[in-house]
Z-matrix of the N, CA and C atoms (Angstrom, degrees):
N
C 1 1.463
C 2 1.524 1 110.31
N 3 1.306 2 117.19 1 136.52
C 4 1.456 3 122.12 2 177.14
C 5 1.503 4 113.59 3 -70.54
N 6 1.310 5 118.09 4 132.29
C 7 1.474 6 121.28 5 166.34
C 8 1.514 7 105.04 6 -98.54
N 9 1.305 8 117.50 7 98.75
C 10 1.455 9 121.21 8 -165.94
C 11 1.509 10 112.31 9 -138.22
N 12 1.345 11 115.24 10 128.77
C 13 1.463 12 120.85 11 172.89
C 14 1.531 13 111.14 12 -115.77
N 15 1.339 14 116.93 13 -18.11
C 16 1.443 15 120.80 14 179.43
C 17 1.538 16 110.01 15 -141.56
N 18 1.320 17 116.37 16 156.30
C 19 1.424 18 122.09 17 179.97
C 20 1.528 19 111.99 18 -141.87
N 21 1.331 20 116.60 19 131.31
C 22 1.438 21 122.56 20 179.76
C 23 1.546 22 106.83 21 -115.08
N 24 1.304 23 117.55 22 117.95
C 25 1.451 24 122.68 23 -175.55
C 26 1.514 25 112.26 24 -108.17
N 27 1.345 26 115.52 25 124.71
C 28 1.445 27 119.37 26 161.86
C 29 1.532 28 107.86 27 -63.90
N 30 1.358 29 115.94 28 159.88
C 31 1.457 30 117.50 29 179.86
C 32 1.513 31 111.94 30 -103.45
N 33 1.371 32 117.40 31 -64.29
C 34 1.440 33 120.20 32 -174.73
C 35 1.543 34 112.23 33 -69.06
N 36 1.337 35 117.86 34 121.30
C 37 1.426 36 121.72 35 -179.66
C 38 1.504 37 112.47 36 87.53
N 39 1.322 38 117.97 37 -10.69
C 40 1.453 39 122.54 38 179.39
C 41 1.498 40 109.90 39 -112.83
N 42 1.344 41 117.07 40 -70.52
C 43 1.490 42 120.42 41 176.09
C 44 1.544 43 110.71 42 -78.51
N 45 1.341 44 116.89 43 -37.66
C 46 1.435 45 120.05 44 -175.75
C 47 1.519 46 110.67 45 -116.05
N 48 1.307 47 113.93 46 148.16
C 49 1.503 48 120.89 47 173.89
C 50 1.544 49 107.39 48 -87.61
N 51 1.326 50 113.95 49 72.22
C 52 1.481 51 119.27 50 -169.45
C 53 1.513 52 115.10 51 -125.38
N 54 1.339 53 117.24 52 3.82
C 55 1.453 54 117.07 53 -177.33
C 56 1.543 55 114.54 54 -65.03
N 57 1.342 56 119.54 55 -31.66
C 58 1.484 57 117.99 56 -177.22
C 59 1.508 58 113.77 57 -55.86
N 60 1.363 59 118.59 58 -30.69
C 61 1.448 60 119.91 59 -178.03
C 62 1.527 61 110.41 60 -66.47
N 63 1.323 62 117.68 61 -27.34
C 64 1.444 63 120.77 62 -178.88
C 65 1.533 64 113.42 63 -81.55
N 66 1.344 65 115.98 64 -13.46
C 67 1.493 66 117.83 65 -179.41
C 68 1.532 67 113.16 66 -65.98
N 69 1.299 68 115.66 67 -28.72
C 70 1.449 69 119.22 68 -175.42
C 71 1.518 70 116.95 69 -117.52
N 72 1.346 71 118.23 70 -11.73
C 73 1.453 72 120.89 71 -168.45
C 74 1.558 73 110.36 72 -63.37
N 75 1.348 74 115.69 73 -42.41
C 76 1.471 75 116.97 74 -179.36
C 77 1.517 76 113.95 75 -66.54
N 78 1.369 77 113.99 76 -38.38
C 79 1.479 78 118.58 77 178.14
C 80 1.523 79 109.16 78 -66.26
N 81 1.343 80 116.26 79 -43.88
C 82 1.450 81 120.22 80 -177.68
C 83 1.531 82 110.99 81 -65.10
N 84 1.329 83 115.87 82 -37.13
C 85 1.468 84 118.96 83 178.16
C 86 1.531 85 112.28 84 -61.75
N 87 1.347 86 115.96 85 -47.82
C 88 1.442 87 119.10 86 179.85
C 89 1.484 88 111.44 87 -65.63
N 90 1.341 89 120.70 88 -41.67
C 91 1.399 90 123.98 89 178.53
C 92 1.527 91 111.61 90 -60.77
N 93 1.354 92 114.34 91 -35.06
C 94 1.477 93 119.26 92 176.22
C 95 1.453 94 114.35 93 -62.14
N 96 1.376 95 116.98 94 -25.00
C 97 1.456 96 123.69 95 176.30
C 98 1.484 97 114.93 96 -94.00
N 99 1.377 98 114.33 97 6.43
C 100 1.452 99 119.36 98 179.50
C 101 1.526 100 114.08 99 81.38
N 102 1.343 101 116.87 100 16.84
C 103 1.458 102 121.98 101 -179.35
C 104 1.509 103 110.66 102 -103.72
N 105 1.342 104 117.76 103 146.93
C 106 1.450 105 120.60 104 179.71
C 107 1.538 106 110.91 105 -99.58
N 108 1.299 107 116.75 106 114.72
C 109 1.496 108 119.72 107 -179.77
C 110 1.526 109 109.67 108 -63.94
N 111 1.356 110 115.65 109 141.87
C 112 1.442 111 121.19 110 176.09
C 113 1.501 112 113.18 111 -85.73
N 114 1.271 113 117.50 112 158.91
C 115 1.489 114 120.96 113 179.48
C 116 1.535 115 110.85 114 -57.28
N 117 1.299 116 117.34 115 141.72
C 118 1.476 117 120.80 116 178.96
C 119 1.508 118 115.51 117 83.77
N 120 1.320 119 117.52 118 10.84
C 121 1.476 120 119.62 119 -175.78
C 122 1.538 121 108.75 120 -67.38
N 123 1.327 122 117.54 121 -43.06
C 124 1.478 123 117.03 122 -175.98
C 125 1.505 124 109.92 123 -60.24
N 126 1.337 125 118.12 124 -44.57
C 127 1.460 126 121.24 125 179.24
C 128 1.527 127 112.38 126 -61.97
N 129 1.337 128 114.07 127 -38.17
C 130 1.486 129 118.54 128 179.08
C 131 1.535 130 109.80 129 -63.94
N 132 1.290 131 117.36 130 -43.43
C 133 1.484 132 121.71 131 -177.00
C 134 1.533 133 112.12 132 -72.58
N 135 1.314 134 117.57 133 -23.51
C 136 1.440 135 120.27 134 -169.73
C 137 1.537 136 115.82 135 -59.01
N 138 1.370 137 115.05 136 -25.16
C 139 1.473 138 117.66 137 -178.24
C 140 1.531 139 110.64 138 -105.14
N 141 1.327 140 117.92 139 7.91
C 142 1.462 141 119.83 140 -176.31
C 143 1.498 142 111.91 141 -99.62
N 144 1.357 143 114.47 142 150.90
C 145 1.462 144 120.62 143 167.93
C 146 1.549 145 107.66 144 -76.40
N 147 1.302 146 115.31 145 170.15
C 148 1.479 147 119.28 146 176.71
C 149 1.525 148 111.28 147 -59.12
N 150 1.370 149 115.08 148 -40.25
C 151 1.452 150 117.98 149 -179.49
C 152 1.540 151 112.07 150 -66.15
N 153 1.327 152 114.97 151 -38.90
C 154 1.470 153 118.51 152 177.94
C 155 1.495 154 111.59 153 -66.61
N 156 1.336 155 117.66 154 -40.13
C 157 1.419 156 119.81 155 175.77
C 158 1.501 157 113.29 156 -60.15
N 159 1.296 158 115.44 157 -43.24
C 160 1.503 159 120.97 158 178.28
C 161 1.502 160 109.70 159 -59.93
N 162 1.330 161 116.39 160 -46.59
C 163 1.469 162 120.55 161 -178.93
C 164 1.526 163 109.34 162 -62.53
N 165 1.350 164 117.24 163 -39.76
C 166 1.453 165 121.93 164 178.69
C 167 1.534 166 110.56 165 -62.39
N 168 1.304 167 117.19 166 -45.21
C 169 1.474 168 119.11 167 -179.36
C 170 1.526 169 110.34 168 -63.95
N 171 1.320 170 117.58 169 -34.02
C 172 1.468 171 119.79 170 176.68
C 173 1.522 172 111.92 171 -69.19
N 174 1.340 173 117.10 172 -44.81
C 175 1.474 174 121.58 173 -172.76
C 176 1.528 175 112.63 174 -79.29
N 177 1.345 176 116.51 175 -40.55
C 178 1.451 177 119.49 176 -173.21
C 179 1.503 178 114.10 177 -99.95
N 180 1.318 179 117.99 178 -20.50
C 181 1.450 180 121.19 179 178.11
C 182 1.534 181 114.54 180 -115.29
N 183 1.299 182 114.07 181 -6.37
C 184 1.464 183 119.13 182 175.87
C 185 1.508 184 114.35 183 70.97
N 186 1.342 185 116.96 184 26.35
C 187 1.469 186 120.80 185 178.34
C 188 1.520 187 108.69 186 -62.17
N 189 1.313 188 118.65 187 118.92
C 190 1.485 189 121.22 188 -171.07
C 191 1.536 190 113.47 189 -88.51
N 192 1.314 191 115.92 190 47.25
C 193 1.455 192 120.03 191 -176.73
C 194 1.553 193 108.30 192 -131.01
N 195 1.317 194 117.72 193 152.79
C 196 1.462 195 121.32 194 175.96
C 197 1.556 196 109.35 195 -61.93
N 198 1.315 197 115.57 196 152.05
C 199 1.467 198 119.19 197 -179.66
C 200 1.534 199 111.80 198 -55.10
N 201 1.317 200 115.57 199 -43.71
C 202 1.470 201 121.22 200 -177.48
C 203 1.555 202 110.78 201 -60.81
N 204 1.277 203 116.76 202 -34.50
C 205 1.505 204 121.02 203 -179.42
C 206 1.527 205 107.42 204 -75.13
N 207 1.326 206 119.36 205 -37.82
C 208 1.473 207 119.98 206 176.86
C 209 1.522 208 111.89 207 -63.22
N 210 1.371 209 115.08 208 -44.92
C 211 1.481 210 118.03 209 177.59
C 212 1.504 211 109.71 210 -59.16
N 213 1.314 212 118.25 211 -44.24
C 214 1.462 213 121.69 212 -179.98
C 215 1.538 214 112.30 213 -59.74
N 216 1.345 215 115.14 214 -39.05
C 217 1.435 216 120.36 215 178.43
C 218 1.484 217 112.94 216 -66.39
N 219 1.326 218 118.36 217 -40.79
C 220 1.483 219 121.39 218 176.78
C 221 1.537 220 109.98 219 -67.71
N 222 1.313 221 116.25 220 -42.75
C 223 1.490 222 117.97 221 177.61
C 224 1.498 223 112.13 222 -60.45
N 225 1.303 224 117.24 223 -36.77
C 226 1.481 225 120.62 224 -177.67
C 227 1.539 226 110.82 225 -63.07
N 228 1.364 227 115.40 226 -28.93
C 229 1.414 228 119.51 227 -176.15
C 230 1.561 229 110.50 228 -77.55
N 231 1.342 230 116.58 229 -26.68
C 232 1.454 231 119.02 230 -175.54
C 233 1.529 232 113.34 231 -110.72
N 234 1.330 233 118.75 232 0.66
C 235 1.445 234 121.38 233 -171.95
C 236 1.548 235 110.32 234 -64.37
N 237 1.331 236 119.60 235 -41.82
C 238 1.427 237 121.47 236 -178.05
C 239 1.536 238 109.81 237 -63.00
N 240 1.314 239 116.85 238 -37.54
C 241 1.486 240 121.21 239 179.85
C 242 1.544 241 109.80 240 -60.44
N 243 1.286 242 116.13 241 -45.96
C 244 1.483 243 119.20 242 -177.03
C 245 1.526 244 111.46 243 -72.52
N 246 1.328 245 116.49 244 -37.57
C 247 1.446 246 119.64 245 -177.59
C 248 1.535 247 112.98 246 -74.85
N 249 1.371 248 116.33 247 -27.79
C 250 1.455 249 116.70 248 -169.53
C 251 1.534 250 113.90 249 -125.78
N 252 1.306 251 119.90 250 -16.70
C 253 1.433 252 119.58 251 -166.86
C 254 1.527 253 116.43 252 -128.14
N 255 1.361 254 118.37 253 -45.25
C 256 1.465 255 122.99 254 -170.23
C 257 1.501 256 111.91 255 -46.35
N 258 1.355 257 120.46 256 115.56
C 259 1.477 258 121.09 257 -174.05
C 260 1.532 259 111.42 258 -92.37
N 261 1.316 260 114.52 259 149.45
C 262 1.474 261 120.01 260 171.26
C 263 1.490 262 108.30 261 -72.00
N 264 1.350 263 117.48 262 148.62
C 265 1.455 264 120.44 263 175.94
C 266 1.496 265 110.81 264 -71.88
N 267 1.282 266 115.76 265 151.54
C 268 1.471 267 121.84 266 -177.35
C 269 1.511 268 111.70 267 -61.75
N 270 1.335 269 113.80 268 129.66
C 271 1.452 270 119.11 269 177.29
C 272 1.514 271 115.03 270 89.95
N 273 1.348 272 118.19 271 -7.04
C 274 1.458 273 121.18 272 -176.07
C 275 1.531 274 110.98 273 -62.30
N 276 1.294 275 117.90 274 -49.50
C 277 1.481 276 119.25 275 -174.93
C 278 1.496 277 112.42 276 -60.79
N 279 1.318 278 117.78 277 -41.57
C 280 1.461 279 121.50 278 179.39
C 281 1.536 280 111.29 279 -63.35
N 282 1.315 281 117.13 280 -39.58
C 283 1.441 282 120.95 281 179.21
C 284 1.546 283 112.04 282 -68.26
N 285 1.313 284 116.62 283 -42.64
C 286 1.455 285 120.74 284 174.91
C 287 1.519 286 111.21 285 -59.20
N 288 1.309 287 115.43 286 -44.59
C 289 1.453 288 122.77 287 177.60
C 290 1.530 289 109.74 288 -56.81
N 291 1.332 290 117.19 289 -43.43
C 292 1.460 291 122.39 290 179.60
C 293 1.543 292 111.92 291 -62.49
N 294 1.345 293 114.73 292 -42.41
C 295 1.446 294 120.31 293 178.72
C 296 1.509 295 110.27 294 -66.53
N 297 1.336 296 116.68 295 -43.84
C 298 1.461 297 120.13 296 -179.62
C 299 1.535 298 110.61 297 -62.43
N 300 1.301 299 118.63 298 -38.75
C 301 1.475 300 121.59 299 -178.10
C 302 1.517 301 110.53 300 -68.03
N 303 1.314 302 117.79 301 -18.45
C 304 1.431 303 121.03 302 176.91
C 305 1.546 304 113.74 303 -94.85
N 306 1.323 305 115.46 304 3.84
C 307 1.468 306 121.49 305 179.33
C 308 1.512 307 114.77 306 76.28
N 309 1.324 308 116.19 307 20.38
C 310 1.455 309 121.53 308 179.84
C 311 1.513 310 110.28 309 -80.78
N 312 1.362 311 115.73 310 126.16
C 313 1.458 312 120.03 311 -178.22
C 314 1.534 313 108.53 312 -81.11
N 315 1.347 314 114.05 313 138.43
C 316 1.463 315 119.02 314 -174.35
C 317 1.547 316 111.89 315 -133.31
N 318 1.325 317 113.27 316 150.78
C 319 1.465 318 120.53 317 177.19
C 320 1.513 319 108.63 318 -148.65
N 321 1.330 320 116.14 319 169.85
C 322 1.464 321 122.75 320 176.33
C 323 1.521 322 108.89 321 -116.69
N 324 1.298 323 115.78 322 135.09
C 325 1.481 324 122.98 323 174.63
C 326 1.547 325 105.91 324 -123.12
N 327 1.365 326 116.33 325 111.93
C 328 1.464 327 118.92 326 -168.58
C 329 1.556 328 110.93 327 -136.89
N 330 1.325 329 113.66 328 151.21
C 331 1.474 330 118.50 329 173.15
C 332 1.506 331 112.84 330 -82.73
N 333 1.322 332 117.58 331 -13.58
C 334 1.441 333 122.26 332 177.71
C 335 1.512 334 110.55 333 -75.23
N 336 1.334 335 117.08 334 143.15
C 337 1.444 336 118.78 335 -177.31
C 338 1.522 337 111.65 336 -64.61
N 339 1.320 338 115.50 337 153.33
C 340 1.459 339 121.35 338 -169.26
C 341 1.550 340 114.33 339 -56.80
N 342 1.289 341 117.84 340 -44.78
C 343 1.477 342 120.12 341 -175.36
C 344 1.524 343 111.79 342 -64.70
N 345 1.319 344 115.98 343 -34.57
C 346 1.474 345 119.40 344 179.15
C 347 1.515 346 110.38 345 -76.48
N 348 1.329 347 116.48 346 -40.47
C 349 1.487 348 120.34 347 179.53
C 350 1.524 349 109.54 348 -62.83
N 351 1.333 350 115.76 349 -46.93
C 352 1.468 351 117.63 350 179.82
C 353 1.554 352 112.81 351 -62.45
N 354 1.327 353 115.39 352 -39.03
C 355 1.459 354 117.74 353 179.40
C 356 1.522 355 112.22 354 -63.18
N 357 1.329 356 117.24 355 -43.77
C 358 1.454 357 122.21 356 -179.49
C 359 1.538 358 111.02 357 -67.06
N 360 1.316 359 116.11 358 -43.89
C 361 1.489 360 118.81 359 -177.49
C 362 1.494 361 109.91 360 -70.58
N 363 1.324 362 118.59 361 -34.40
C 364 1.463 363 121.71 362 177.12
C 365 1.504 364 110.36 363 -65.96
N 366 1.339 365 118.09 364 -46.33
C 367 1.435 366 121.91 365 -178.21
C 368 1.536 367 111.55 366 -63.53
N 369 1.308 368 118.08 367 -36.58
C 370 1.437 369 122.36 368 -177.16
C 371 1.565 370 113.22 369 -84.13
N 372 1.340 371 113.66 370 -1.55
C 373 1.471 372 119.80 371 -179.87
C 374 1.501 373 116.56 372 74.92
N 375 1.357 374 115.35 373 19.41
C 376 1.504 375 119.77 374 -176.87
C 377 1.513 376 112.79 375 -100.06
N 378 1.325 377 117.51 376 -19.40
C 379 1.471 378 120.35 377 -169.03
C 380 1.552 379 111.48 378 -57.98
N 381 1.310 380 116.30 379 -38.80
C 382 1.474 381 120.05 380 -173.88
C 383 1.516 382 115.40 381 -67.78
N 384 1.343 383 116.26 382 -12.19
C 385 1.450 384 118.59 383 177.16
C 386 1.548 385 113.57 384 -76.85
N 387 1.330 386 114.55 385 -19.14
C 388 1.470 387 118.85 386 -170.78
C 389 1.530 388 112.48 387 -103.65
N 390 1.316 389 115.19 388 141.15
C 391 1.472 390 120.99 389 179.66
C 392 1.541 391 109.87 390 -71.54
N 393 1.342 392 117.25 391 -33.20
C 394 1.456 393 121.72 392 -176.09
C 395 1.519 394 109.48 393 -170.01
N 396 1.326 395 114.84 394 169.13
C 397 1.462 396 121.88 395 175.72
C 398 1.568 397 107.02 396 -121.78
N 399 1.312 398 116.63 397 143.71
C 400 1.467 399 122.46 398 167.02
C 401 1.501 400 106.03 399 -123.79
N 402 1.344 401 116.45 400 146.71
C 403 1.423 402 120.30 401 -177.73
C 404 1.538 403 110.87 402 -125.74
N 405 1.303 404 116.35 403 156.28
C 406 1.476 405 121.25 404 179.20
C 407 1.502 406 109.45 405 -65.88
N 408 1.323 407 119.30 406 -32.00
C 409 1.467 408 119.55 407 177.52
C 410 1.505 409 111.80 408 -62.63
N 411 1.330 410 117.58 409 -31.23
C 412 1.458 411 121.08 410 -179.23
C 413 1.546 412 113.03 411 -89.43
N 414 1.334 413 117.66 412 -12.05
C 415 1.443 414 120.88 413 -176.78
C 416 1.553 415 108.43 414 -128.61
N 417 1.328 416 113.95 415 -106.22
C 418 1.465 417 120.85 416 176.43
C 419 1.546 418 109.52 417 -141.27
N 420 1.296 419 117.59 418 162.53
C 421 1.419 420 120.92 419 173.36
C 422 1.530 421 110.58 420 -65.45
N 423 1.320 422 116.55 421 163.82
C 424 1.475 423 121.00 422 -173.13
C 425 1.544 424 113.38 423 -81.43
N 426 1.314 425 116.97 424 8.66
C 427 1.477 426 119.43 425 167.31
C 428 1.529 427 107.82 426 -81.33
N 429 1.327 428 117.83 427 -4.77
C 430 1.469 429 123.02 428 174.44
C 431 1.548 430 108.08 429 -123.77
N 432 1.318 431 118.92 430 156.37
C 433 1.483 432 121.33 431 -170.48
C 434 1.560 433 113.16 432 -87.04
N 435 1.323 434 119.57 433 -5.92
C 436 1.422 435 119.96 434 -169.96
C 437 1.535 436 114.79 435 -56.25
N 438 1.332 437 116.68 436 -40.23
C 439 1.448 438 119.07 437 -176.25
C 440 1.541 439 110.82 438 -65.85
N 441 1.324 440 117.44 439 -33.63
C 442 1.443 441 122.07 440 178.02
C 443 1.513 442 111.71 441 -71.89
N 444 1.350 443 114.89 442 -42.15
C 445 1.482 444 118.36 443 179.80
C 446 1.534 445 110.37 444 -64.85
N 447 1.332 446 116.35 445 -43.90
C 448 1.476 447 119.57 446 179.43
C 449 1.466 448 110.88 447 -61.55
N 450 1.346 449 118.76 448 -42.91
C 451 1.476 450 119.74 449 -179.61
C 452 1.529 451 110.12 450 -65.01
N 453 1.269 452 118.05 451 -40.62
C 454 1.469 453 121.23 452 -178.95
C 455 1.529 454 111.10 453 -65.16
N 456 1.294 455 116.30 454 -42.60
C 457 1.460 456 121.65 455 179.39
C 458 1.534 457 111.13 456 -63.15
N 459 1.303 458 116.57 457 -39.50
C 460 1.447 459 121.52 458 179.84
C 461 1.540 460 111.22 459 -73.03
N 462 1.317 461 115.63 460 -31.00
C 463 1.487 462 117.55 461 173.60
C 464 1.515 463 111.40 462 -69.60
N 465 1.307 464 116.62 463 -29.19
C 466 1.466 465 119.89 464 -179.17
C 467 1.513 466 112.64 465 76.02
N 468 1.301 467 117.00 466 29.23
C 469 1.474 468 122.46 467 -178.55
C 470 1.517 469 108.55 468 -111.74
N 471 1.363 470 116.01 469 163.07
C 472 1.466 471 120.93 470 176.89
C 473 1.523 472 108.94 471 -77.27
N 474 1.320 473 115.75 472 140.06
C 475 1.467 474 120.17 473 -175.94
C 476 1.482 475 112.26 474 -55.65
N 477 1.326 476 118.33 475 -45.31
C 478 1.456 477 121.53 476 -177.13
C 479 1.516 478 112.88 477 -69.43
N 480 1.323 479 117.34 478 -9.12
C 481 1.470 480 121.30 479 177.41
C 482 1.545 481 111.62 480 -113.89
N 483 1.347 482 115.30 481 13.75
C 484 1.467 483 119.91 482 179.45
C 485 1.530 484 107.63 483 -114.62
N 486 1.327 485 116.65 484 108.05
C 487 1.463 486 121.79 485 -177.74
C 488 1.499 487 111.80 486 -87.36
N 489 1.314 488 115.99 487 132.58
C 490 1.449 489 123.71 488 178.15
C 491 1.508 490 107.17 489 -96.88
N 492 1.314 491 118.38 490 123.47
C 493 1.479 492 124.15 491 176.47
C 494 1.520 493 108.67 492 -100.14
N 495 1.318 494 117.31 493 117.70
C 496 1.447 495 121.40 494 -172.38
C 497 1.565 496 108.01 495 -145.86
N 498 1.335 497 114.38 496 154.34
C 499 1.468 498 120.33 497 176.80
C 500 1.515 499 113.65 498 -110.76
N 501 1.326 500 117.92 499 -20.95
C 502 1.477 501 122.01 500 -172.49
C 503 1.505 502 111.57 501 -96.52
N 504 1.326 503 116.27 502 135.81
C 505 1.492 504 122.25 503 -176.66
C 506 1.504 505 110.97 504 -56.36
N 507 1.336 506 119.60 505 -47.27
C 508 1.455 507 120.14 506 -173.28
C 509 1.516 508 110.95 507 -64.30
N 510 1.354 509 117.48 508 -37.95
C 511 1.451 510 121.03 509 -179.94
C 512 1.502 511 110.84 510 -71.76
N 513 1.302 512 117.28 511 -39.67
C 514 1.476 513 122.80 512 176.27
C 515 1.558 514 109.89 513 -58.00
N 516 1.350 515 113.48 514 -44.52
C 517 1.487 516 117.27 515 -179.92
C 518 1.536 517 109.45 516 -64.84
N 519 1.314 518 118.32 517 -43.12
C 520 1.496 519 119.70 518 -179.76
C 521 1.524 520 110.91 519 -61.60
N 522 1.351 521 117.25 520 -44.18
C 523 1.454 522 119.67 521 -178.92
C 524 1.523 523 112.16 522 -64.77
N 525 1.338 524 115.93 523 -40.36
C 526 1.458 525 119.34 524 178.37
C 527 1.532 526 110.96 525 -62.05
N 528 1.349 527 115.03 526 -45.70
C 529 1.473 528 119.55 527 -178.17
C 530 1.523 529 110.25 528 -67.60
N 531 1.279 530 118.23 529 -23.23
C 532 1.455 531 122.80 530 179.80
C 533 1.554 532 111.65 531 -84.60
N 534 1.319 533 117.66 532 -4.71
C 535 1.446 534 121.07 533 171.58
C 536 1.538 535 114.63 534 101.44
N 537 1.370 536 116.50 535 15.55
C 538 1.443 537 119.57 536 -179.76
C 539 1.520 538 111.71 537 -99.97
N 540 1.332 539 118.96 538 143.67
C 541 1.458 540 119.71 539 163.36
C 542 1.508 541 109.04 540 -68.76
N 543 1.335 542 117.92 541 144.00
C 544 1.475 543 120.55 542 -173.22
C 545 1.526 544 108.06 543 -126.26
N 546 1.315 545 115.89 544 135.84
C 547 1.444 546 123.91 545 168.92
C 548 1.532 547 108.19 546 -107.91
N 549 1.300 548 116.27 547 111.10
C 550 1.454 549 121.62 548 178.42
C 551 1.529 550 110.28 549 -79.79
N 552 1.311 551 114.70 550 135.79
C 553 1.482 552 121.72 551 179.63
C 554 1.495 553 108.22 552 -115.70
N 555 1.326 554 117.18 553 122.85
C 556 1.445 555 120.27 554 -178.60
C 557 1.524 556 111.94 555 -61.69
N 558 1.359 557 114.56 556 135.82
C 559 1.429 558 120.96 557 167.74
C 560 1.543 559 107.50 558 -143.21
N 561 1.317 560 114.98 559 143.03
C 562 1.442 561 120.21 560 -175.46
C 563 1.532 562 112.11 561 -62.81
N 564 1.304 563 116.30 562 -24.49
C 565 1.501 564 119.03 563 -179.79
C 566 1.556 565 111.43 564 -67.62
N 567 1.319 566 117.83 565 -19.06
C 568 1.482 567 121.56 566 -179.01
C 569 1.552 568 108.19 567 -111.35
N 570 1.312 569 119.53 568 22.73
C 571 1.446 570 121.24 569 -179.30
C 572 1.508 571 113.45 570 -50.34
N 573 1.358 572 117.30 571 -43.75
C 574 1.444 573 121.03 572 -175.03
C 575 1.517 574 112.70 573 -68.06
N 576 1.328 575 117.82 574 -17.04
C 577 1.469 576 122.40 575 -175.05
C 578 1.540 577 111.19 576 -103.66
N 579 1.279 578 119.94 577 6.98
C 580 1.476 579 121.13 578 -169.95
C 581 1.520 580 111.86 579 -63.01
N 582 1.321 581 120.24 580 -35.59
C 583 1.440 582 122.10 581 -179.21
C 584 1.554 583 110.43 582 -63.93
N 585 1.321 584 115.86 583 -46.62
C 586 1.438 585 120.85 584 178.14
C 587 1.523 586 110.88 585 -66.02
N 588 1.306 587 116.49 586 -40.83
C 589 1.468 588 120.29 587 179.65
C 590 1.529 589 111.18 588 -60.22
N 591 1.323 590 116.23 589 -43.88
C 592 1.461 591 120.18 590 -179.70
C 593 1.515 592 111.62 591 -63.72
N 594 1.307 593 116.09 592 -35.87
C 595 1.501 594 118.08 593 179.15
C 596 1.550 595 111.13 594 -71.09
N 597 1.310 596 117.58 595 -35.11
C 598 1.458 597 120.87 596 -175.63
C 599 1.508 598 112.97 597 -80.06
N 600 1.328 599 118.80 598 -39.47
C 601 1.448 600 120.92 599 -168.66
C 602 1.528 601 111.84 600 -76.53
N 603 1.332 602 114.54 601 151.94
C 604 1.431 603 121.08 602 176.55
C 605 1.538 604 110.38 603 -80.70
N 606 1.341 605 116.51 604 -29.58
C 607 1.432 606 123.33 605 178.42
C 608 1.543 607 107.14 606 -136.94
N 609 1.334 608 114.69 607 149.73
C 610 1.476 609 116.83 608 -179.24
C 611 1.553 610 106.92 609 -134.21
N 612 1.357 611 112.98 610 127.81
C 613 1.491 612 118.37 611 -178.97
C 614 1.506 613 109.09 612 -119.05
N 615 1.314 614 115.39 613 114.91
C 616 1.431 615 120.42 614 173.96
C 617 1.573 616 108.78 615 -66.20
N 618 1.330 617 116.06 616 -36.05
C 619 1.476 618 120.79 617 170.95
C 620 1.527 619 108.04 618 -155.16
N 621 1.293 620 116.44 619 167.89
C 622 1.465 621 121.23 620 176.86
C 623 1.536 622 113.20 621 -72.52
N 624 1.271 623 116.51 622 -12.02
C 625 1.475 624 120.72 623 177.21
C 626 1.513 625 110.72 624 -63.22
N 627 1.333 626 117.61 625 -25.39
C 628 1.476 627 121.10 626 178.01
C 629 1.520 628 114.30 627 -103.31
N 630 1.343 629 115.33 628 3.17
C 631 1.458 630 118.70 629 -172.33
C 632 1.523 631 114.68 630 -70.70
N 633 1.316 632 118.19 631 -32.43
C 634 1.477 633 119.54 632 -178.72
C 635 1.521 634 112.76 633 -64.12
N 636 1.320 635 117.24 634 -20.97
C 637 1.484 636 121.64 635 175.80
C 638 1.531 637 109.33 636 -59.97
N 639 1.307 638 118.82 637 -29.85
C 640 1.433 639 121.66 638 -178.52
C 641 1.537 640 112.42 639 -70.21
N 642 1.271 641 117.54 640 -17.97
C 643 1.478 642 121.81 641 -176.47
C 644 1.524 643 111.63 642 -92.91
N 645 1.308 644 117.45 643 -7.43
C 646 1.475 645 119.76 644 -174.66
C 647 1.488 646 113.13 645 -93.64
């Protein structure tokens, strides 16, 4: 059973079934500029914030645009998906309602830019469960702990009682090393990492349909 007073939720791959859109957006962006993506680009981008990805495109691919313009160009490719399509994972709303009924404070910590995250969470009916959002663009990528620390401080909860819900191995590792209990949420995008994720996480959720069992 979780001893929990606060919860920090990742969005893509955790709250939303939205990782597939990220599989191709970086490749498509570069191709749109007439550049040929190199093998392994998707894996390289998977741990980066939008700012880091923009800097990488400038340094390694020679994209002759300011970082802010690159970020805007990537966002433009995925905006319709977040505003109109990105679905919530099954069972998410019921679990958030269960946490809310217990007085547990919740927030979102996401690599997606704020306006897109807010649009998707509002459309899926999830936004109202959260006290606030923090983004990697505004803090640091999740290969560093700052975003989790800032979220916890704003929640006003004790770190050891603030559970981080994440799907990606690198973010789970960062949160664990930063002193948080972690609930890993299965997502197909991290299929190859599931053995390591299970070893690292304090809790493991194949889906949110089984999540309320952790509160009993």
